N, C-alpha and C positions, 0 to 999 in steps of 0.2 A: 803633612799639614792636617790639621784636627779641626772639627766642628765643634763648637761650643756654644751653649744656650746663653743669651743676655736676655735680659727683662727690658722691655720697652719703659716709656713714662706711663702707661695705661696697664702694664702689668702683664702684656701678652708678651710671650717667649718669642725672640727672634734668633735664629741661628746664623752666626758668624764664622767666616775662617779667620784663623790665627792672626793673620794681617788686618782684620777688621771690616773685611767686605762680605756681603751674602752673595750667593748665587743659587742658582736652579737646583742643584742637590741639596742645599741648605733649606730651601723653599719647600721642597719634595719632603725632606726630613722631618720638616716643622709640621706640614699638614698629616702626614702620617702619624707623628706623636701625639696630637690634637686628637686626630681619629680613635687612636687606642685609648686615648683617657677619657673622651665622651663614652667610649663603649665601657668603660670600668665604671665610668658615674652611674650609668644607665643602669647596669647590673646591681649597683648598690641601690639604686631607688627601686628595683622591682623587690629584692630582698627584703628590705625595709618596710615596702607598702604590703607585701604577702606576710611577713612573718616567715618565710621558707629561705632556704639557700636557692640560688639561681638555678643550680642542678635539679633540685626536687621540682621546682616550678615548670622547668623545662618538660620533666618525667610527667607531670601531671597534664602538662597540655598535648603531650603526646598519646594521653589516654583518654581524651575529649571524645573520639570517636567511638571508643569502646574499648575493651580489654584486649592486652595483648598478652602472649607468654613472656617472660620475664626475659628470656633469650633476645627476643625480637626487641623489646624495648631497650636492653642494654646497646645492642648493635645501632639501633637509631639513635640514641644519646652518644655513642661514640662518634659514628658518622657526623653528627653536628658538631662535636668538638675538634674533628681533624681537619673540617672542611670549611 
């Protein structure tokens, strides 16, 4: 049994089982999907507003308190991406 996305009349995605019924798992999946898509949209907004890649914007943010050795900056950026 798979879960497939359907569109409602408002255009919102609604996940339903193959038999046409939704369930708790489908609602959780829909919420997680929406969260991920909103995060991707936010990254695109930041990139467009600043004219920088999201990673470069994060690097500059890490440098606001003061300079860091490149190794430490890299470690902080990696920690942010994995967590």
